[in-house]
C-alpha positions as a LaTeX table, in Angstrom:
\begin{tabular}{lrrr}
\hline
Residue & $x$ (\AA) & $y$ (\AA) & $z$ (\AA) \\
\hline
Met1 & 4.19 & $-25.27$ & $-3.43$ \\
Ser2 & 1.35 & $-27.44$ & $-4.68$ \\
Asp3 & $-2.29$ & $-26.25$ & $-4.83$ \\
Cys4 & $-4.21$ & $-27.97$ & $-2.07$ \\
Gly5 & $-7.54$ & $-26.70$ & $-3.41$ \\
Cys6 & $-8.27$ & $-24.87$ & $-0.12$ \\
His7 & $-9.05$ & $-21.57$ & $-1.89$ \\
His8 & $-11.58$ & $-23.31$ & $-4.15$ \\
Glu9 & $-13.23$ & $-25.03$ & $-1.13$ \\
Ala10 & $-13.38$ & $-21.72$ & 0.74 \\
Lys11 & $-15.00$ & $-20.05$ & $-2.30$ \\
Asn12 & $-17.61$ & $-22.82$ & $-2.57$ \\
Ala13 & $-18.35$ & $-22.54$ & 1.21 \\
Gln14 & $-18.90$ & $-18.79$ & 0.87 \\
Glu15 & $-21.10$ & $-19.27$ & $-2.18$ \\
Arg16 & $-23.16$ & $-21.89$ & $-0.32$ \\
Lys17 & $-23.58$ & $-19.67$ & 2.69 \\
Ile18 & $-24.77$ & $-16.73$ & 0.58 \\
Leu19 & $-27.17$ & $-18.78$ & $-1.38$ \\
Thr20 & $-28.63$ & $-20.54$ & 1.68 \\
Ile21 & $-29.43$ & $-17.15$ & 3.31 \\
Ala22 & $-30.83$ & $-15.78$ & 0.05 \\
Leu23 & $-32.95$ & $-18.93$ & $-0.30$ \\
Ala24 & $-34.43$ & $-18.61$ & 3.16 \\
Leu25 & $-35.23$ & $-14.92$ & 2.78 \\
Asn26 & $-36.85$ & $-15.29$ & $-0.58$ \\
Ala27 & $-38.84$ & $-18.33$ & 0.31 \\
Thr28 & $-40.22$ & $-16.50$ & 3.38 \\
Met29 & $-41.12$ & $-13.37$ & 1.37 \\
Ala30 & $-42.72$ & $-15.46$ & $-1.37$ \\
Val31 & $-45.11$ & $-16.98$ & 1.16 \\
Val32 & $-45.75$ & $-13.59$ & 2.79 \\
Gly33 & $-46.23$ & $-11.86$ & $-0.54$ \\
Gly34 & $-48.53$ & $-14.55$ & $-1.85$ \\
Ile35 & $-50.76$ & $-14.43$ & 1.19 \\
Ala36 & $-50.84$ & $-10.66$ & 1.08 \\
Gly37 & $-51.54$ & $-10.68$ & $-2.64$ \\
Trp38 & $-54.46$ & $-13.12$ & $-2.14$ \\
Ile39 & $-55.91$ & $-11.12$ & 0.77 \\
Gly40 & $-55.32$ & $-7.80$ & $-0.90$ \\
Gln41 & $-56.58$ & $-9.01$ & $-4.31$ \\
Ser42 & $-53.45$ & $-7.60$ & $-5.95$ \\
Thr43 & $-52.11$ & $-9.09$ & $-9.17$ \\
Gly44 & $-48.97$ & $-7.01$ & $-8.57$ \\
Leu45 & $-48.28$ & $-8.60$ & $-5.25$ \\
Leu46 & $-49.02$ & $-12.10$ & $-6.57$ \\
Ala47 & $-46.65$ & $-11.46$ & $-9.49$ \\
Asp48 & $-43.99$ & $-10.22$ & $-7.09$ \\
Ala49 & $-44.44$ & $-13.26$ & $-4.83$ \\
Leu50 & $-44.13$ & $-15.63$ & $-7.76$ \\
Asp51 & $-41.01$ & $-13.80$ & $-8.83$ \\
Met52 & $-39.52$ & $-14.31$ & $-5.37$ \\
Leu53 & $-40.54$ & $-17.95$ & $-5.45$ \\
Ser54 & $-38.66$ & $-18.38$ & $-8.72$ \\
Asp55 & $-35.66$ & $-16.73$ & $-6.99$ \\
Ala56 & $-35.79$ & $-19.23$ & $-4.20$ \\
Thr57 & $-35.84$ & $-21.99$ & $-6.82$ \\
Ala58 & $-32.82$ & $-20.49$ & $-8.53$ \\
Tyr59 & $-30.91$ & $-20.34$ & $-5.24$ \\
Ala60 & $-31.77$ & $-23.94$ & $-4.50$ \\
Ile61 & $-30.51$ & $-24.97$ & $-7.93$ \\
Gly62 & $-27.45$ & $-22.86$ & $-7.44$ \\
Leu63 & $-26.73$ & $-24.62$ & $-4.16$ \\
Val64 & $-26.97$ & $-28.02$ & $-5.92$ \\
Ala65 & $-24.73$ & $-26.87$ & $-8.71$ \\
Ile66 & $-21.85$ & $-25.74$ & $-6.49$ \\
Gly67 & $-18.79$ & $-27.88$ & $-7.19$ \\
Arg68 & $-20.40$ & $-29.60$ & $-10.22$ \\
Thr69 & $-19.27$ & $-29.52$ & $-13.85$ \\
Ala70 & $-19.72$ & $-26.58$ & $-16.20$ \\
Ser71 & $-22.32$ & $-28.57$ & $-18.14$ \\
Phe72 & $-24.31$ & $-29.25$ & $-14.99$ \\
Lys73 & $-24.20$ & $-25.52$ & $-14.05$ \\
Ala74 & $-25.36$ & $-24.54$ & $-17.57$ \\
Asn75 & $-28.21$ & $-27.08$ & $-17.28$ \\
Ala76 & $-29.12$ & $-25.68$ & $-13.87$ \\
Ala77 & $-29.27$ & $-22.15$ & $-15.27$ \\
Thr78 & $-31.46$ & $-23.46$ & $-18.06$ \\
Leu79 & $-33.86$ & $-25.05$ & $-15.59$ \\
Ser80 & $-33.97$ & $-21.73$ & $-13.68$ \\
Gly81 & $-34.76$ & $-19.88$ & $-16.86$ \\
Ile82 & $-37.55$ & $-22.22$ & $-17.80$ \\
Ala83 & $-39.08$ & $-21.99$ & $-14.35$ \\
Leu84 & $-38.97$ & $-18.19$ & $-14.51$ \\
Leu85 & $-40.50$ & $-18.21$ & $-17.99$ \\
Leu86 & $-43.40$ & $-20.38$ & $-16.93$ \\
Leu87 & $-44.08$ & $-18.22$ & $-13.81$ \\
Gly88 & $-43.98$ & $-15.03$ & $-15.94$ \\
Leu89 & $-46.54$ & $-16.48$ & $-18.32$ \\
Gly90 & $-48.64$ & $-17.60$ & $-15.34$ \\
Val91 & $-48.65$ & $-14.05$ & $-13.98$ \\
Leu92 & $-49.82$ & $-12.68$ & $-17.33$ \\
Phe93 & $-52.60$ & $-15.26$ & $-17.35$ \\
Glu94 & $-53.68$ & $-14.25$ & $-13.85$ \\
Val95 & $-53.74$ & $-10.60$ & $-14.78$ \\
Gly96 & $-56.02$ & $-11.37$ & $-17.73$ \\
Arg97 & $-58.31$ & $-13.42$ & $-15.57$ \\
Arg98 & $-58.70$ & $-10.61$ & $-13.06$ \\
Val99 & $-59.30$ & $-7.98$ & $-15.73$ \\
Val100 & $-62.18$ & $-10.18$ & $-17.01$ \\
Tyr101 & $-63.68$ & $-11.08$ & $-13.57$ \\
Gly102 & $-62.67$ & $-7.95$ & $-11.70$ \\
Ala103 & $-60.79$ & $-7.31$ & $-8.41$ \\
Glu104 & $-60.50$ & $-4.65$ & $-5.71$ \\
Pro105 & $-56.79$ & $-4.43$ & $-4.87$ \\
Ala106 & $-55.99$ & $-2.98$ & $-1.36$ \\
Ser107 & $-53.34$ & $-0.30$ & $-1.69$ \\
Gly108 & $-52.25$ & $-0.68$ & 1.94 \\
Trp109 & $-51.37$ & $-4.30$ & 1.48 \\
Met110 & $-49.59$ & $-3.52$ & $-1.81$ \\
Ile111 & $-47.40$ & $-0.73$ & $-0.44$ \\
Gly112 & $-46.60$ & $-2.30$ & 2.95 \\
Thr113 & $-45.77$ & $-5.80$ & 1.62 \\
Ala114 & $-43.76$ & $-4.49$ & $-1.34$ \\
Ala115 & $-41.75$ & $-2.15$ & 0.93 \\
Val116 & $-40.74$ & $-5.06$ & 3.17 \\
Ser117 & $-39.91$ & $-7.16$ & 0.10 \\
Leu118 & $-37.81$ & $-4.29$ & $-1.24$ \\
Ile119 & $-35.72$ & $-4.10$ & 1.89 \\
Val120 & $-35.17$ & $-7.85$ & 1.81 \\
Asn121 & $-34.19$ & $-7.93$ & $-1.86$ \\
Met122 & $-31.78$ & $-5.02$ & $-1.52$ \\
Ser123 & $-30.03$ & $-6.89$ & 1.26 \\
Val124 & $-29.95$ & $-10.11$ & $-0.82$ \\
Leu125 & $-28.59$ & $-8.25$ & $-3.86$ \\
Arg126 & $-25.79$ & $-6.82$ & $-1.74$ \\
Met127 & $-24.93$ & $-10.33$ & $-0.53$ \\
Leu128 & $-25.02$ & $-11.61$ & $-4.16$ \\
Ala129 & $-22.76$ & $-8.89$ & $-5.53$ \\
Pro130 & $-19.61$ & $-11.09$ & $-5.38$ \\
Leu131 & $-21.43$ & $-13.71$ & $-7.52$ \\
Lys132 & $-22.67$ & $-11.56$ & $-10.34$ \\
Ser133 & $-19.40$ & $-12.04$ & $-12.25$ \\
Gly134 & $-19.20$ & $-15.69$ & $-11.44$ \\
Glu135 & $-20.37$ & $-18.77$ & $-13.38$ \\
Val136 & $-23.65$ & $-18.84$ & $-15.30$ \\
His137 & $-25.79$ & $-20.48$ & $-12.57$ \\
Leu138 & $-24.58$ & $-17.79$ & $-10.05$ \\
Arg139 & $-25.19$ & $-14.87$ & $-12.41$ \\
Ala140 & $-28.70$ & $-16.17$ & $-12.85$ \\
Thr141 & $-29.42$ & $-15.68$ & $-9.08$ \\
Trp142 & $-28.12$ & $-12.08$ & $-9.27$ \\
Ile143 & $-30.33$ & $-11.32$ & $-12.34$ \\
Phe144 & $-33.33$ & $-12.81$ & $-10.55$ \\
Thr145 & $-32.91$ & $-10.54$ & $-7.53$ \\
Arg146 & $-32.27$ & $-7.46$ & $-9.64$ \\
Ala147 & $-35.59$ & $-8.18$ & $-11.32$ \\
Asp148 & $-37.25$ & $-8.38$ & $-7.91$ \\
Ile149 & $-36.15$ & $-4.97$ & $-6.89$ \\
Val150 & $-37.59$ & $-3.42$ & $-10.00$ \\
Ala151 & $-40.84$ & $-5.28$ & $-9.35$ \\
Asn152 & $-40.95$ & $-4.16$ & $-5.71$ \\
Val153 & $-40.66$ & $-0.49$ & $-6.64$ \\
Gly154 & $-43.30$ & $-0.94$ & $-9.34$ \\
Val155 & $-45.80$ & $-2.47$ & $-6.87$ \\
Ile156 & $-45.24$ & 0.42 & $-4.42$ \\
Val157 & $-45.94$ & 2.99 & $-7.12$ \\
Ala158 & $-48.93$ & 1.03 & $-8.35$ \\
Gly159 & $-50.28$ & 0.85 & $-4.80$ \\
Met160 & $-50.05$ & 4.60 & $-4.49$ \\
Leu161 & $-51.91$ & 5.03 & $-7.80$ \\
Val162 & $-54.59$ & 2.57 & $-6.70$ \\
Phe163 & $-55.19$ & 4.63 & $-3.56$ \\
Trp164 & $-55.12$ & 7.94 & $-5.41$ \\
Leu165 & $-57.21$ & 6.94 & $-8.44$ \\
Arg166 & $-59.51$ & 4.52 & $-6.62$ \\
Ser167 & $-59.04$ & 2.14 & $-9.54$ \\
Pro168 & $-57.56$ & $-1.37$ & $-9.97$ \\
Ile169 & $-56.03$ & $-0.46$ & $-13.33$ \\
Pro170 & $-52.59$ & 0.46 & $-11.95$ \\
Asp171 & $-52.44$ & $-2.96$ & $-10.29$ \\
Tyr172 & $-53.28$ & $-4.67$ & $-13.53$ \\
Val173 & $-50.61$ & $-2.62$ & $-15.33$ \\
Ile174 & $-47.88$ & $-3.43$ & $-12.82$ \\
Gly175 & $-48.84$ & $-7.10$ & $-12.85$ \\
Thr176 & $-48.53$ & $-7.14$ & $-16.58$ \\
Leu177 & $-45.26$ & $-5.27$ & $-16.58$ \\
Ile178 & $-43.73$ & $-7.55$ & $-13.95$ \\
Gly179 & $-44.90$ & $-10.54$ & $-15.96$ \\
Leu180 & $-43.32$ & $-9.25$ & $-19.18$ \\
Tyr181 & $-40.12$ & $-8.30$ & $-17.34$ \\
Val182 & $-39.91$ & $-11.75$ & $-15.87$ \\
Val183 & $-40.29$ & $-13.32$ & $-19.31$ \\
Lys184 & $-37.54$ & $-11.07$ & $-20.64$ \\
Glu185 & $-35.13$ & $-12.00$ & $-17.83$ \\
Ala186 & $-35.96$ & $-15.61$ & $-18.33$ \\
Ala187 & $-35.02$ & $-15.30$ & $-22.03$ \\
Ser188 & $-31.77$ & $-13.62$ & $-21.01$ \\
Ile189 & $-30.87$ & $-16.47$ & $-18.63$ \\
Leu190 & $-31.71$ & $-19.13$ & $-21.26$ \\
Val191 & $-29.61$ & $-17.46$ & $-23.93$ \\
Glu192 & $-26.64$ & $-17.16$ & $-21.59$ \\
Ala193 & $-26.97$ & $-20.77$ & $-20.45$ \\
Arg194 & $-27.03$ & $-21.95$ & $-24.04$ \\
Arg195 & $-23.91$ & $-19.87$ & $-24.74$ \\
Ala196 & $-22.15$ & $-21.35$ & $-21.75$ \\
Arg197 & $-23.14$ & $-24.90$ & $-22.79$ \\
Arg198 & $-21.56$ & $-24.28$ & $-26.20$ \\
Gly199 & $-18.42$ & $-22.91$ & $-24.61$ \\
Gly200 & $-18.84$ & $-19.42$ & $-26.04$ \\
Pro201 & $-18.05$ & $-16.07$ & $-24.28$ \\
Thr202 & $-20.46$ & $-14.87$ & $-21.65$ \\
Pro203 & $-21.55$ & $-11.19$ & $-21.31$ \\
Asn204 & $-18.88$ & $-10.43$ & $-18.68$ \\
Gly205 & $-16.18$ & $-11.64$ & $-21.04$ \\
Ser206 & $-15.50$ & $-15.04$ & $-19.51$ \\
Ser207 & $-15.91$ & $-18.33$ & $-21.32$ \\
\hline
\end{tabular}
């Protein structure tokens, strides 16, 4: 019996559906987190919102890459990594600016918004689980969301410390840590994308 390609089409349709839902959720939370971070004067929330915005970008690129060549997918992952790297550096710059000029982060905004983002990201990560062993542009989306969950927990803890210590320092610290983590994840994606472009083995053993 000849292969009609139906299985491949079904797989692409499933990937497209997952990424579309993930894109909508992350774009929404990026806007919510950004507004909350601005109102609450929290570098941690702003960093978290930028991280989720980068996720939304990755999902959009992943949608475009579905059904394209391996080279296109590697290039898409590279673009995602560069975007994430720039956002991470932007977060670190913003933290430095607020340390110099001062800020009064609101712990309630930090904890409440990060808790909602955590619930959303855990749901998205569960949806993306089938894609984490897929092609490089799909693994990038899973890595992005995993980073988000770490950031969400960090912001919640920082918010508690801001409330307890009556100091903005925990917010500066978590903003810095998220920025550094984002830069690290971006480097990981860029290395894997370059390996995929050269046709070498990827971390999960595929080529």
